Backbone of each chain as ProteinMPNN parsed JSONL, in Angstrom:
{"seq_chain_A": "MVRRYHAWRVAARACVAPLLAALSFAAFGETSPRKFYVEDIKDAMAAHIQAEVDERGVFHLRDDHTGKMLALKFVKIHDPVRQIDGATYFACTDFEVVGEADKLYDIDFWLRPAGDKLEVFDTKVHKEPRRSLIYGWFKYPRYTFIDDQVVYLY", "coords_chain_A": {"N_chain_A": [[-66.684, -5.607, -1.413], [-64.287, -5.317, -0.045], [-63.114, -7.646, -0.953], [-62.837, -7.091, -3.658], [-60.998, -4.966, -3.603], [-58.761, -6.263, -2.587], [-58.202, -8.071, -4.646], [-57.544, -6.276, -6.667], [-55.205, -5.247, -5.569], [-53.463, -7.444, -5.582], [-53.287, -7.912, -8.328], [-52.042, -5.579, -9.125], [-49.571, -5.762, -7.876], [-48.569, -7.967, -9.197], [-48.192, -6.922, -11.731], [-46.552, -4.696, -11.407], [-44.07, -5.496, -10.329], [-42.626, -7.05, -12.359], [-42.484, -4.978, -14.2], [-40.934, -3.017, -12.961], [-38.559, -4.452, -12.784], [-37.927, -4.739, -15.488], [-37.569, -2.096, -16.206], [-35.41, -1.32, -14.576], [-33.424, -2.966, -15.649], [-33.268, -1.906, -18.195], [-32.388, 0.643, -17.585], [-29.988, 0.317, -16.134], [-28.717, -1.835, -17.143], [-27.747, -1.328, -19.72], [-26.039, 0.821, -19.289], [-24.104, -0.001, -17.546], [-20.619, -0.293, -16.96], [-18.614, -1.595, -19.548], [-16.479, -4.428, -19.331], [-12.956, -4.343, -19.578], [-10.084, -5.968, -20.833], [-6.708, -7.343, -20.488], [-5.676, -7.52, -23.138], [-7.236, -5.619, -24.447], [-6.408, -3.259, -23.271], [-3.71, -3.168, -24.034], [-3.989, -3.128, -26.793], [-5.289, -0.678, -27.083], [-3.283, 1.005, -26.171], [-1.294, 0.576, -28.074], [-2.628, 1.606, -30.323], [-2.879, 4.269, -29.527], [-0.227, 5.138, -29.313], [0.604, 4.713, -31.935], [-0.973, 6.559, -33.209], [0.074, 8.896, -32.253], [2.783, 9.173, -32.929], [5.309, 10.566, -35.136], [6.243, 10.691, -38.656], [8.732, 9.533, -38.499], [8.522, 7.814, -36.48], [8.748, 8.94, -34.025], [7.812, 9.743, -30.807], [6.19, 12.446, -29.541], [6.129, 14.296, -26.67], [4.88, 16.473, -24.176], [6.544, 17.221, -21.305], [4.963, 16.745, -18.364], [5.757, 17.839, -15.978], [8.031, 19.511, -16.225], [7.448, 20.934, -18.475], [8.897, 20.796, -20.754], [9.436, 19.785, -24.168], [9.569, 16.438, -25.222], [11.305, 14.115, -27.201], [10.743, 10.962, -28.146], [11.254, 7.365, -28.304], [9.222, 4.557, -28.533], [9.548, 1.807, -26.299], [8.637, -0.417, -24.615], [5.709, -1.937, -23.091], [5.055, -2.231, -19.708], [4.434, -5.256, -17.925], [2.329, -6.246, -15.263], [-0.409, -4.723, -17.129], [-2.887, -2.507, -15.807], [-5.895, -2.268, -13.753], [-7.481, 0.415, -12.417], [-9.914, 1.349, -11.244], [-13.463, 0.677, -11.528], [-13.797, 1.784, -14.113], [-11.419, 2.786, -15.008], [-8.347, 2.378, -16.482], [-4.895, 1.327, -16.815], [-1.541, 1.849, -17.929], [1.908, 1.213, -17.813], [4.907, 2.369, -19.209], [7.981, 2.121, -21.123], [10.025, 4.534, -22.647], [12.588, 5.526, -24.857], [15.079, 8.081, -25.088], [15.374, 9.765, -28.145], [18.046, 8.654, -30.083], [19.59, 8.224, -27.874], [19.763, 5.557, -26.41], [20.151, 4.579, -23.849], [19.026, 6.33, -22.128], [16.225, 6.302, -20.448], [12.769, 6.991, -20.199], [10.161, 6.508, -17.933], [6.895, 6.209, -18.521], [3.59, 6.842, -17.616], [0.259, 5.879, -18.411], [-3.156, 6.692, -18.329], [-6.271, 5.23, -18.918], [-9.636, 5.225, -20.244], [-12.994, 4.043, -20.861], [-14.306, 4.626, -24.123], [-16.934, 4.505, -25.905], [-16.847, 1.395, -27.378], [-14.192, 1.0, -26.948], [-10.948, 1.678, -25.447], [-9.595, 4.771, -24.359], [-6.771, 6.943, -24.061], [-6.547, 9.197, -21.457], [-4.937, 10.552, -19.74], [-1.549, 11.363, -19.19], [1.564, 10.838, -17.74], [4.935, 11.63, -16.765], [6.524, 9.268, -15.076], [9.044, 8.352, -14.199], [12.225, 9.781, -14.616], [15.199, 10.001, -16.721], [18.25, 9.718, -15.039], [21.681, 10.254, -14.244], [24.153, 8.236, -12.828], [27.343, 8.024, -11.308], [28.199, 5.51, -10.66], [26.209, 3.627, -11.497], [25.482, 4.43, -14.027], [23.025, 5.475, -16.44], [19.834, 5.728, -15.002], [16.407, 5.183, -13.992], [14.691, 7.654, -12.431], [12.33, 8.05, -9.93], [9.431, 10.2, -9.884], [7.057, 10.213, -8.526], [4.85, 8.376, -6.35], [2.325, 5.876, -5.59], [-0.437, 6.26, -3.54], [-3.142, 4.799, -2.078], [-4.226, 4.52, -4.635], [-3.822, 7.007, -5.746], [-1.829, 9.51, -7.244], [1.159, 10.568, -5.721], [3.412, 13.012, -5.328], [6.944, 12.849, -5.027], [8.782, 14.815, -4.735]], "CA_chain_A": [[-65.859, -4.417, -1.606], [-62.946, -5.674, 0.456], [-62.575, -8.681, -1.835], [-62.427, -6.409, -4.918], [-59.798, -4.206, -3.328], [-57.669, -7.252, -2.447], [-57.903, -8.591, -5.999], [-56.839, -5.198, -7.347], [-53.855, -5.106, -5.017], [-52.678, -8.616, -6.051], [-53.037, -7.693, -9.729], [-51.099, -4.468, -9.238], [-48.263, -6.295, -7.512], [-48.127, -8.87, -10.253], [-47.765, -6.155, -12.912], [-45.537, -3.675, -11.091], [-42.776, -6.098, -10.051], [-41.903, -7.241, -13.603], [-42.265, -3.669, -14.869], [-39.754, -2.426, -12.327], [-37.37, -5.224, -13.172], [-37.585, -4.413, -16.859], [-37.074, -0.727, -16.273], [-34.067, -1.245, -14.016], [-32.485, -3.557, -16.584], [-33.064, -0.943, -19.288], [-31.642, 1.783, -17.083], [-28.615, 0.033, -15.623], [-28.1, -2.904, -17.933], [-27.048, -0.783, -20.876], [-25.026, 1.783, -18.927], [-23.03, -0.569, -16.698], [-19.408, -0.221, -17.778], [-18.098, -2.861, -20.119], [-15.184, -4.799, -18.738], [-11.857, -4.433, -20.536], [-9.054, -6.958, -20.416], [-5.27, -7.019, -20.791], [-5.463, -7.303, -24.584], [-7.881, -4.359, -24.826], [-5.541, -2.152, -22.799], [-2.514, -3.128, -24.861], [-4.399, -2.649, -28.104], [-5.549, 0.769, -26.991], [-2.011, 1.684, -26.023], [-0.625, 0.503, -29.397], [-3.327, 2.541, -31.206], [-2.558, 5.614, -29.092], [1.159, 5.474, -29.689], [0.653, 4.803, -33.399], [-1.59, 7.817, -33.613], [0.805, 10.074, -31.763], [4.165, 9.264, -33.455], [5.445, 11.24, -36.433], [6.628, 9.767, -39.729], [9.968, 8.812, -38.139], [8.206, 6.948, -35.332], [9.11, 9.648, -32.792], [6.635, 10.097, -29.938], [6.44, 13.754, -28.961], [5.343, 14.448, -25.431], [5.255, 17.576, -23.308], [6.779, 16.762, -19.924], [3.915, 17.378, -17.512], [6.38, 18.47, -14.785], [8.961, 20.575, -16.603], [6.924, 21.642, -19.643], [9.82, 20.587, -21.906], [9.029, 18.817, -25.177], [10.448, 15.258, -25.269], [11.249, 13.312, -28.422], [11.02, 9.654, -27.556], [10.878, 6.174, -29.082], [8.579, 3.545, -27.69], [10.339, 0.593, -26.081], [7.796, -1.551, -24.199], [4.698, -1.764, -22.041], [5.378, -3.132, -18.581], [3.43, -6.161, -17.449], [1.003, -6.292, -15.884], [-1.222, -3.545, -17.251], [-3.699, -2.504, -14.558], [-7.23, -1.671, -13.65], [-7.46, 1.256, -11.21], [-11.222, 1.159, -10.668], [-14.37, 0.061, -12.475], [-13.768, 2.33, -15.476], [-10.114, 3.432, -15.257], [-7.321, 1.376, -16.733], [-3.597, 1.953, -16.608], [-0.415, 1.138, -18.501], [3.218, 1.819, -17.57], [5.685, 2.069, -20.388], [9.345, 2.683, -21.259], [10.379, 5.211, -23.887], [13.962, 5.98, -24.81], [15.322, 9.369, -25.733], [15.832, 9.52, -29.508], [19.488, 8.751, -30.288], [20.275, 7.911, -26.614], [18.982, 4.393, -25.969], [20.34, 4.296, -22.399], [18.243, 7.278, -21.327], [14.831, 5.829, -20.488], [11.672, 7.59, -19.435], [9.024, 5.64, -17.555], [5.715, 7.079, -18.713], [2.3, 6.188, -17.232], [-0.927, 6.276, -19.209], [-4.45, 6.346, -17.785], [-7.235, 5.037, -19.989], [-11.017, 5.0, -19.835], [-13.809, 3.621, -22.017], [-14.937, 5.58, -25.061], [-17.628, 3.527, -26.732], [-16.385, -0.019, -27.103], [-12.711, 0.968, -26.876], [-10.338, 2.472, -24.389], [-8.836, 5.936, -24.834], [-5.873, 7.551, -23.087], [-7.027, 10.522, -21.023], [-3.936, 11.262, -18.932], [-0.202, 10.854, -19.363], [2.514, 11.5, -16.798], [6.269, 11.064, -16.674], [6.669, 8.65, -13.742], [10.464, 8.356, -13.854], [13.051, 10.481, -15.635], [16.529, 9.46, -16.693], [19.281, 10.447, -14.346], [22.954, 9.547, -14.4], [24.943, 7.997, -11.609], [28.725, 7.65, -11.673], [28.37, 4.059, -10.426], [25.234, 2.806, -12.207], [25.127, 4.937, -15.332], [21.663, 6.029, -16.494], [18.775, 5.0, -14.287], [15.103, 5.87, -13.971], [14.498, 8.26, -11.099], [10.86, 8.294, -9.807], [8.938, 11.519, -9.451], [5.917, 10.07, -7.653], [4.439, 7.047, -5.957], [0.881, 5.788, -5.459], [-1.033, 5.934, -2.233], [-4.598, 4.667, -2.293], [-4.423, 4.661, -6.087], [-3.648, 8.391, -6.143], [-0.431, 9.936, -7.448], [1.699, 11.434, -4.669], [4.742, 13.4, -5.798], [7.995, 12.638, -3.998], [9.521, 16.091, -4.581]], "C_chain_A": [[-64.416, -4.714, -1.214], [-62.311, -6.696, -0.492], [-62.057, -8.051, -3.155], [-61.113, -5.656, -4.776], [-58.552, -5.148, -3.233], [-57.247, -7.754, -3.818], [-57.119, -7.548, -6.787], [-55.387, -5.095, -6.897], [-52.957, -6.216, -5.505], [-52.313, -8.401, -7.54], [-51.972, -6.629, -9.911], [-49.672, -4.956, -8.921], [-47.702, -7.151, -8.643], [-47.635, -8.094, -11.493], [-46.584, -5.277, -12.592], [-44.164, -4.323, -10.925], [-42.0, -6.387, -11.36], [-41.578, -5.938, -14.319], [-41.035, -3.002, -14.277], [-38.462, -3.131, -12.699], [-36.936, -4.867, -14.565], [-36.983, -3.015, -16.963], [-35.633, -0.624, -15.66], [-33.044, -1.88, -14.919], [-32.174, -2.585, -17.7], [-32.189, 0.223, -18.84], [-30.18, 1.463, -16.778], [-27.896, -1.001, -16.495], [-27.248, -2.36, -19.085], [-25.888, 0.152, -20.481], [-23.918, 1.196, -18.02], [-21.785, -0.684, -17.552], [-18.972, -1.58, -18.272], [-16.755, -3.161, -19.489], [-14.146, -4.909, -19.851], [-10.777, -5.288, -19.951], [-7.663, -6.525, -20.856], [-5.109, -6.664, -22.269], [-6.085, -5.98, -25.032], [-6.993, -3.167, -24.428], [-4.348, -2.036, -23.681], [-2.855, -2.674, -26.283], [-4.663, -1.159, -28.126], [-4.25, 1.542, -26.893], [-1.273, 1.708, -27.376], [-1.28, 1.519, -30.344], [-2.969, 3.985, -30.807], [-1.165, 6.024, -29.539], [1.285, 5.619, -31.191], [0.077, 6.104, -33.896], [-0.765, 9.076, -33.27], [2.178, 10.249, -32.423], [4.167, 9.986, -34.789], [5.925, 10.218, -37.453], [7.886, 8.994, -39.452], [9.749, 7.902, -36.931], [8.578, 7.607, -33.999], [7.813, 10.099, -32.067], [6.963, 11.455, -29.257], [5.515, 13.96, -27.763], [5.842, 15.645, -24.66], [5.397, 17.029, -21.89], [5.809, 17.498, -18.98], [4.503, 18.11, -16.302], [7.239, 19.675, -15.157], [8.457, 21.46, -17.768], [7.759, 21.494, -20.895], [9.227, 19.559, -22.863], [10.032, 17.652, -25.248], [10.26, 14.577, -26.605], [11.665, 11.892, -28.045], [10.649, 8.513, -28.56], [10.318, 5.134, -28.123], [9.471, 2.326, -27.544], [9.427, -0.584, -25.692], [6.712, -1.103, -23.211], [5.074, -2.722, -20.921], [4.147, -3.995, -18.251], [3.451, -6.183, -15.897], [0.444, -4.896, -16.081], [-2.27, -3.631, -16.156], [-5.085, -1.907, -14.707], [-7.269, -0.906, -12.324], [-8.816, 1.127, -10.481], [-12.14, 0.613, -11.774], [-14.227, 0.533, -13.902], [-12.433, 3.074, -15.77], [-9.054, 2.349, -15.37], [-5.992, 2.092, -16.85], [-2.498, 1.118, -17.3], [0.876, 1.942, -18.193], [4.145, 1.424, -18.702], [7.116, 2.598, -20.248], [9.481, 3.342, -22.622], [11.843, 5.647, -23.74], [14.082, 7.345, -25.517], [15.89, 9.089, -27.129], [17.327, 9.716, -29.608], [20.26, 8.427, -28.997], [19.533, 6.749, -25.92], [19.103, 4.119, -24.465], [19.458, 5.211, -21.536], [16.765, 6.91, -21.457], [13.916, 6.698, -19.644], [10.633, 6.509, -19.128], [7.797, 6.513, -17.621], [4.462, 6.263, -18.441], [1.142, 6.77, -18.03], [-2.189, 5.818, -18.466], [-5.455, 6.269, -18.95], [-8.63, 4.857, -19.422], [-11.845, 4.67, -21.061], [-14.345, 4.834, -22.818], [-15.648, 4.704, -26.091], [-17.206, 2.12, -26.363], [-14.857, -0.147, -27.052], [-12.244, 1.742, -25.654], [-9.574, 3.621, -25.014], [-7.935, 6.483, -23.701], [-6.426, 8.938, -22.728], [-6.008, 11.264, -20.155], [-2.571, 10.582, -19.137], [0.742, 11.599, -18.427], [3.88, 10.816, -16.907], [6.438, 10.592, -15.216], [8.117, 8.741, -13.31], [11.215, 9.005, -14.996], [14.457, 9.893, -15.617], [17.523, 10.346, -15.902], [20.572, 9.604, -14.376], [23.653, 9.445, -13.073], [26.32, 7.553, -12.046], [28.923, 6.112, -11.564], [27.477, 3.244, -11.376], [24.946, 3.289, -13.624], [23.726, 5.547, -15.316], [20.694, 5.107, -15.785], [17.5, 5.821, -14.311], [14.803, 6.355, -12.569], [13.021, 8.611, -10.923], [10.503, 9.686, -9.3], [7.788, 11.35, -8.45], [5.727, 8.579, -7.325], [2.936, 7.038, -5.916], [0.477, 5.462, -4.064], [-2.526, 5.935, -2.405], [-4.965, 4.978, -3.715], [-4.31, 6.084, -6.618], [-2.147, 8.669, -6.269], [-0.014, 10.864, -6.34], [3.133, 11.747, -5.055], [5.748, 13.321, -4.637], [8.811, 13.91, -3.769], [8.892, 17.14, -5.435]], "O_chain_A": [[-63.47, -4.409, -1.94], [-61.12, -6.618, -0.795], [-61.007, -8.424, -3.677], [-60.248, -5.682, -5.651], [-57.471, -4.839, -3.735], [-56.055, -7.848, -4.107], [-56.158, -7.874, -7.484], [-54.475, -4.888, -7.697], [-51.792, -5.966, -5.816], [-51.186, -8.671, -7.956], [-51.094, -6.766, -10.763], [-48.71, -4.608, -9.606], [-46.525, -7.065, -8.991], [-46.758, -8.57, -12.214], [-45.69, -5.123, -13.425], [-43.169, -3.736, -11.352], [-40.834, -6.008, -11.464], [-40.535, -5.809, -14.959], [-40.192, -2.482, -15.007], [-37.421, -2.505, -12.901], [-35.745, -4.704, -14.831], [-36.025, -2.782, -17.701], [-34.776, 0.082, -16.19], [-31.906, -1.415, -14.978], [-31.026, -2.429, -18.117], [-31.362, 0.726, -19.601], [-29.271, 2.223, -17.113], [-26.668, -1.042, -16.575], [-26.168, -2.875, -19.374], [-24.899, 0.275, -21.204], [-22.909, 1.856, -17.771], [-21.848, -1.106, -18.707], [-18.959, -2.568, -17.538], [-15.992, -2.254, -19.157], [-14.402, -5.48, -20.911], [-10.576, -5.333, -18.737], [-7.478, -5.493, -21.501], [-4.496, -5.654, -22.617], [-5.533, -5.295, -25.893], [-6.861, -2.198, -25.175], [-3.975, -0.926, -24.062], [-2.097, -1.924, -26.899], [-4.302, -0.466, -29.076], [-4.125, 2.622, -27.47], [-0.705, 2.728, -27.766], [-0.583, 2.213, -31.084], [-2.778, 4.831, -31.682], [-0.958, 7.114, -30.072], [1.972, 6.514, -31.682], [0.559, 6.686, -34.867], [-0.888, 10.131, -33.892], [2.688, 11.368, -32.473], [3.156, 10.019, -35.489], [6.008, 9.026, -37.157], [8.127, 7.946, -40.051], [10.693, 7.295, -36.426], [8.707, 6.932, -32.977], [6.908, 10.715, -32.631], [7.919, 11.553, -28.487], [4.296, 13.814, -27.852], [7.047, 15.837, -24.494], [4.461, 16.441, -21.35], [5.858, 18.72, -18.84], [3.816, 18.913, -15.672], [7.191, 20.717, -14.503], [8.96, 22.558, -18.006], [7.396, 21.99, -21.962], [8.599, 18.589, -22.439], [11.237, 17.89, -25.327], [9.132, 14.479, -27.089], [12.814, 11.657, -27.668], [9.864, 8.691, -29.492], [10.872, 4.877, -27.054], [10.075, 1.86, -28.51], [9.438, -1.623, -26.353], [6.799, -0.042, -22.592], [5.374, -3.89, -21.167], [3.005, -3.538, -18.292], [4.53, -6.139, -15.307], [0.76, -3.983, -15.318], [-2.521, -4.713, -15.626], [-5.389, -1.162, -15.639], [-7.114, -1.491, -11.251], [-8.869, 0.841, -9.285], [-11.67, 0.151, -12.813], [-14.505, -0.229, -14.828], [-12.365, 3.893, -16.686], [-8.889, 1.518, -14.477], [-5.95, 3.317, -16.97], [-2.51, -0.112, -17.27], [0.909, 3.167, -18.303], [4.165, 0.264, -19.111], [7.412, 3.41, -19.372], [9.092, 2.764, -23.636], [12.28, 6.073, -22.671], [13.3, 7.69, -26.403], [16.792, 8.264, -27.275], [17.846, 10.781, -29.273], [21.489, 8.363, -29.034], [18.779, 6.956, -24.969], [18.224, 3.482, -23.884], [19.181, 4.912, -20.374], [16.14, 7.188, -22.48], [14.251, 7.084, -18.524], [10.288, 5.701, -19.99], [7.671, 7.464, -16.85], [4.289, 5.158, -18.955], [1.064, 7.973, -18.281], [-2.265, 4.67, -18.026], [-5.477, 7.126, -19.834], [-8.806, 4.405, -18.291], [-11.445, 4.983, -22.183], [-14.756, 5.861, -22.278], [-15.027, 4.221, -27.038], [-17.211, 1.724, -25.198], [-14.308, -1.248, -27.104], [-13.028, 2.364, -24.937], [-8.972, 3.469, -26.077], [-8.319, 6.471, -22.532], [-6.731, 9.742, -23.609], [-6.178, 12.448, -19.864], [-2.487, 9.358, -19.242], [0.718, 12.826, -18.338], [3.976, 9.605, -17.11], [6.487, 11.387, -14.278], [8.405, 9.158, -12.188], [10.897, 8.815, -16.17], [14.874, 9.339, -14.6], [17.597, 11.559, -16.1], [20.523, 8.382, -14.518], [23.742, 10.402, -12.305], [26.47, 6.808, -13.015], [29.718, 5.522, -12.296], [27.94, 2.282, -11.988], [24.227, 2.613, -14.359], [23.291, 6.076, -14.293], [20.727, 3.886, -15.943], [17.522, 7.013, -14.617], [14.676, 5.561, -11.637], [12.497, 9.406, -11.704], [11.163, 10.256, -8.43], [7.56, 12.229, -7.62], [6.335, 7.688, -7.917], [2.307, 8.065, -6.173], [0.973, 4.511, -3.461], [-3.118, 6.931, -2.822], [-5.961, 5.66, -3.953], [-4.647, 6.357, -7.77], [-1.325, 8.144, -5.518], [-0.713, 11.829, -6.03], [3.976, 10.851, -5.106], [5.465, 13.659, -3.487], [9.454, 14.061, -2.73], [9.356, 18.281, -5.454]]}, "seq_chain_B": "MRIFAILVLMLPLAVLAAEHGGEAAETKEHGGQPAASKEHGGKPAEKKEHGGKPAEKKEHGGKPAEERT", "coords_chain_B": {"N_chain_B": [[44.069, -7.122, 86.757], [45.14, -9.689, 86.72], [42.777, -11.096, 86.684], [41.737, -10.402, 84.224], [43.649, -11.583, 82.484], [43.136, -14.262, 83.025], [40.549, -14.525, 82.018], [41.024, -14.125, 79.28], [42.622, -16.343, 78.684], [40.75, -18.337, 79.039], [39.035, -18.101, 76.944], [39.404, -19.602, 74.48], [38.619, -22.099, 75.424], [35.942, -21.687, 75.866], [35.007, -21.406, 73.254], [35.498, -23.945, 72.197], [33.774, -25.302, 73.71], [31.259, -24.93, 72.528], [27.965, -25.958, 71.676], [27.075, -26.878, 69.132], [28.52, -27.187, 65.82], [29.364, -24.78, 63.137], [27.502, -21.982, 61.916], [24.791, -20.138, 63.279], [21.615, -20.513, 61.677], [20.047, -18.074, 59.567], [17.373, -16.236, 60.77], [14.013, -15.399, 59.879], [11.132, -13.307, 59.903], [9.148, -13.801, 57.942], [9.005, -15.901, 54.997], [10.469, -15.659, 51.635], [10.676, -12.712, 49.386], [10.132, -9.225, 49.832], [7.264, -7.945, 48.131], [7.47, -5.914, 45.141], [6.783, -2.503, 45.369], [4.618, -0.102, 43.784], [3.771, 3.176, 42.657], [1.607, 3.372, 40.848], [-0.359, 0.921, 39.047], [0.184, -1.033, 36.005], [1.658, 0.17, 32.832], [3.393, 3.043, 31.557], [1.53, 4.982, 29.126], [2.014, 4.73, 25.555], [3.779, 7.186, 23.742], [3.267, 8.933, 20.686], [4.254, 10.656, 17.695], [2.321, 11.017, 15.665], [-0.995, 9.724, 15.21], [-2.399, 6.521, 14.027], [-1.19, 4.647, 11.13], [1.591, 4.673, 8.778], [0.648, 5.514, 5.414], [0.329, 3.134, 2.778], [2.789, 2.851, 0.31], [2.889, 2.489, -3.236], [4.189, 1.099, -6.268], [2.497, 1.315, -8.484], [-0.993, 2.216, -8.91], [-4.171, 0.582, -8.309], [-5.028, -2.713, -9.552], [-3.71, -5.684, -11.122], [-4.853, -5.984, -14.479], [-7.411, -8.115, -15.835], [-6.943, -11.216, -17.639], [-8.436, -12.08, -20.733], [-10.649, -14.775, -20.8]], "CA_chain_B": [[44.93, -7.554, 85.651], [45.185, -11.153, 86.767], [41.451, -11.595, 86.301], [41.616, -10.207, 82.786], [44.468, -12.622, 81.87], [42.445, -15.53, 83.191], [39.422, -14.555, 81.053], [41.543, -14.316, 77.942], [43.094, -17.728, 78.522], [39.607, -19.242, 79.047], [38.177, -17.86, 75.738], [39.414, -20.791, 73.584], [37.841, -23.178, 76.005], [34.566, -21.375, 75.66], [34.673, -21.718, 71.832], [35.49, -25.41, 72.043], [32.635, -25.847, 74.455], [29.995, -24.678, 71.824], [27.212, -27.209, 71.589], [27.064, -27.371, 67.731], [29.404, -26.466, 64.878], [28.78, -23.901, 62.117], [26.875, -20.716, 62.341], [23.34, -20.169, 63.419], [20.865, -20.135, 60.47], [19.39, -16.784, 59.641], [15.935, -16.361, 60.998], [13.177, -14.285, 59.305], [9.745, -13.269, 60.312], [8.452, -14.476, 56.854], [9.848, -16.329, 53.85], [10.379, -14.905, 50.369], [11.143, -11.353, 49.358], [8.995, -8.305, 49.794], [6.782, -7.562, 46.788], [7.813, -4.549, 44.705], [5.6, -1.578, 45.478], [4.61, 0.973, 42.759], [2.781, 4.249, 42.865], [0.424, 2.989, 40.049], [-0.216, -0.295, 38.31], [0.29, -0.902, 34.532], [2.857, 0.832, 32.33], [3.03, 4.338, 30.95], [0.997, 4.898, 27.77], [3.025, 5.004, 24.512], [3.563, 8.464, 23.101], [3.626, 8.944, 19.269], [4.127, 11.976, 17.035], [1.007, 11.027, 15.065], [-1.752, 8.471, 15.325], [-2.542, 5.697, 12.811], [0.039, 4.084, 10.61], [1.885, 5.326, 7.52], [-0.063, 4.98, 4.25], [1.151, 2.244, 1.982], [3.218, 3.393, -0.99], [2.976, 1.457, -4.247], [4.734, 1.49, -7.571], [1.37, 1.735, -9.288], [-2.281, 2.058, -8.288], [-5.06, -0.454, -8.844], [-4.698, -4.131, -9.526], [-3.478, -6.189, -12.478], [-6.052, -6.236, -15.295], [-7.675, -9.561, -16.026], [-6.798, -11.786, -18.982], [-9.725, -12.58, -21.279], [-10.559, -16.23, -20.828]], "C_chain_B": [[44.968, -9.082, 85.566], [43.86, -11.745, 86.274], [41.265, -11.496, 84.786], [42.421, -11.275, 82.025], [43.809, -13.973, 81.938], [41.295, -15.655, 82.181], [39.925, -14.796, 79.632], [42.011, -15.754, 77.702], [41.905, -18.679, 78.455], [38.756, -19.136, 77.782], [38.224, -19.035, 74.751], [38.617, -21.923, 74.113], [36.351, -22.948, 75.8], [34.125, -21.709, 74.223], [34.572, -23.198, 71.645], [34.211, -26.001, 72.703], [31.29, -25.579, 73.768], [29.29, -25.977, 71.579], [27.201, -27.777, 70.199], [28.031, -26.556, 66.883], [28.66, -25.535, 63.981], [28.153, -22.673, 62.736], [25.39, -20.917, 62.447], [22.654, -19.782, 62.109], [20.161, -18.824, 60.677], [17.893, -16.981, 59.868], [15.2, -15.145, 60.464], [11.76, -14.421, 59.832], [8.874, -14.015, 59.293], [9.427, -14.895, 55.794], [9.668, -15.4, 52.67], [10.897, -13.497, 50.504], [9.967, -10.39, 49.387], [8.573, -7.972, 48.346], [7.171, -6.151, 46.463], [6.588, -3.662, 44.816], [5.772, -0.467, 44.417], [3.539, 1.952, 43.082], [1.471, 3.869, 42.154], [0.691, 1.673, 39.305], [-0.024, 0.003, 36.797], [1.581, -0.268, 34.11], [2.449, 2.124, 31.655], [2.505, 4.164, 29.511], [2.089, 5.325, 26.765], [2.719, 6.343, 23.862], [4.027, 8.366, 21.617], [3.448, 10.314, 18.72], [2.761, 12.099, 16.374], [0.333, 9.704, 15.255], [-1.782, 7.708, 14.011], [-1.203, 5.142, 12.378], [0.318, 4.706, 9.24], [1.098, 4.695, 6.379], [0.871, 4.162, 3.415], [1.491, 2.861, 0.635], [3.307, 2.228, -1.976], [3.599, 2.006, -5.495], [3.625, 2.014, -8.497], [0.071, 1.487, -8.489], [-3.001, 0.848, -8.867], [-4.529, -1.858, -8.704], [-4.431, -4.609, -10.949], [-4.791, -6.406, -13.215], [-6.185, -7.702, -15.567], [-7.392, -9.965, -17.47], [-8.161, -12.238, -19.475], [-9.63, -14.096, -21.333], [-11.332, -16.821, -22.012]], "O_chain_B": [[44.845, -9.671, 84.492], [43.828, -12.744, 85.555], [40.708, -12.394, 84.155], [41.936, -11.815, 81.032], [43.914, -14.759, 80.996], [41.082, -16.707, 81.578], [39.336, -15.568, 78.875], [41.805, -16.303, 76.62], [42.031, -19.75, 77.861], [37.868, -19.958, 77.555], [37.18, -19.43, 74.232], [37.989, -22.653, 73.346], [35.59, -23.892, 75.588], [33.028, -22.222, 74.001], [33.643, -23.674, 70.993], [33.681, -27.034, 72.293], [30.255, -25.944, 74.325], [29.927, -26.994, 71.304], [27.299, -28.992, 70.03], [28.323, -25.398, 67.181], [27.431, -25.483, 64.038], [28.283, -22.4, 63.929], [24.812, -21.772, 61.777], [23.068, -18.809, 61.478], [19.734, -18.486, 61.781], [17.252, -17.805, 59.216], [15.677, -14.015, 60.571], [11.282, -15.509, 60.153], [7.976, -14.765, 59.677], [10.523, -14.348, 55.68], [8.842, -14.487, 52.687], [11.462, -13.105, 51.525], [8.872, -10.772, 48.973], [9.411, -7.753, 47.472], [7.214, -5.283, 47.335], [5.492, -4.039, 44.401], [6.872, 0.033, 44.18], [2.526, 1.619, 43.697], [0.384, 4.002, 42.717], [1.836, 1.36, 38.978], [-0.067, 1.161, 36.381], [2.513, -0.162, 34.908], [1.304, 2.284, 31.232], [2.983, 3.302, 28.773], [2.952, 6.149, 27.068], [1.582, 6.622, 23.48], [5.071, 7.776, 21.341], [2.605, 11.076, 19.193], [2.103, 13.134, 16.487], [0.988, 8.678, 15.439], [-1.261, 8.179, 13.0], [-0.224, 5.154, 13.124], [-0.602, 5.215, 8.598], [0.895, 3.48, 6.365], [2.066, 4.447, 3.34], [0.614, 3.333, -0.089], [3.737, 1.13, -1.621], [3.555, 3.207, -5.761], [3.796, 3.015, -9.193], [0.03, 0.69, -7.552], [-2.512, 0.185, -9.782], [-3.692, -2.148, -7.85], [-4.896, -3.978, -11.898], [-5.739, -6.949, -12.648], [-5.207, -8.448, -15.537], [-7.573, -9.177, -18.399], [-8.963, -12.735, -18.684], [-8.655, -14.645, -21.846], [-11.359, -18.039, -22.184]]}, "name": "protein", "num_of_chains": 2, "seq": "MVRRYHAWRVAARACVAPLLAALSFAAFGETSPRKFYVEDIKDAMAAHIQAEVDERGVFHLRDDHTGKMLALKFVKIHDPVRQIDGATYFACTDFEVVGEADKLYDIDFWLRPAGDKLEVFDTKVHKEPRRSLIYGWFKYPRYTFIDDQVVYLYMRIFAILVLMLPLAVLAAEHGGEAAETKEHGGQPAASKEHGGKPAEKKEHGGKPAEKKEHGGKPAEERT"}
């Protein structure tokens, strides 16, 4: 009787361990976030901007702080683009005011996976153009980052 | 008066009659200086408006994304 019980226990262990491994792979293997790289982030940003601009190439954005509509032209993505956490990516960009190339907005974009691509889910004006008698137009920051969180300066 | 005049005149002779030149060395019960005495040992604890240290400010959060190899 004892010998039969022992044999049953050994057989159960032999079956259950691989079954648990297979189940955990099925559960977590498919849902673990795919890793995205610099090119993926830049491609997603290019696609986002292309989708948002009008026929004249003007990017319309509501200023998240003032509520004012901005008409901007894309200038560049700052290097390096960034990874905030396992599934949040980030790009900082420059846009100029249409017709006033010296007036630059620094705009931040947050991206996250949507299928096998990245999609922008948040946009903030990081720096706005301000004019100084000495330096001319410069980008004045509205916030900084502390522990990866936005902290407004004023 | 005469006695007083005699004593005054003899004073230089007494100086000349000193056994050794110079001044006598200072004598002390013990060498060194007395140790500084304090009400309590150690130093006063440092007072601060707030504990901890200021959080680090960064231009951007996260870390640079990786290049695909």
